C-alpha positions as CSV (number, residue, x, y, z in Angstrom):
1,M,111.8,121.3,191.9
2,T,113.1,119.8,189.0
3,A,116.6,120.7,187.7
4,S,117.0,122.1,184.3
5,L,118.9,120.0,181.5
6,I,118.7,122.8,178.6
7,K,121.8,124.9,178.7
8,E,121.6,127.8,177.1
9,I,124.9,128.1,174.1
10,R,125.3,131.6,172.6
11,F,127.5,132.1,169.3
12,Y,128.9,135.3,168.8
13,F,128.8,136.7,165.0
14,I,132.9,137.4,164.3
15,A,133.0,138.0,160.5
16,E,131.3,136.7,156.9
17,V,133.3,137.1,153.7
18,T,131.7,136.2,150.4
19,G,132.5,132.4,149.3
20,Y,133.3,132.7,145.8
21,D,136.6,134.2,146.4
22,Y,137.5,131.2,148.3
23,Y,135.5,128.1,146.5
24,E,134.8,128.6,142.6
25,N,131.9,126.4,142.6
26,G,130.8,126.3,146.5
27,A,129.7,128.5,149.4
28,D,127.9,131.4,148.8
29,A,129.1,133.0,152.4
30,I,131.9,132.1,154.8
31,V,130.5,133.0,158.5
32,L,133.0,132.6,161.6
33,M,130.9,132.3,164.9
34,Y,132.6,132.1,168.6
35,E,131.4,130.5,172.0
36,P,133.4,131.9,174.8
37,I,132.0,129.6,177.2
38,S,133.7,126.4,175.5
39,R,135.9,128.5,173.6
40,T,134.4,126.8,170.1
41,V,134.6,128.4,166.9
42,L,132.1,127.7,164.4
43,L,133.0,128.1,160.7
44,L,129.7,127.9,158.5
45,L,130.2,127.6,154.9
46,I,126.6,128.8,153.2
47,I,125.0,127.3,149.9
48,F,121.9,128.9,148.7
49,K,120.2,126.8,146.1
50,I,117.7,128.2,143.8
């Protein structure tokens, strides 16, 4: 029997706002995620290029 070295990490969606209110020439969206076990907060700036 082998031990699994892969740990499952789940981030939960907390909030999303449009980015143009905060970054004039930057992000299209700002997303906030949370992982409760390690208490990690992830702030994503999403930019869509066409």
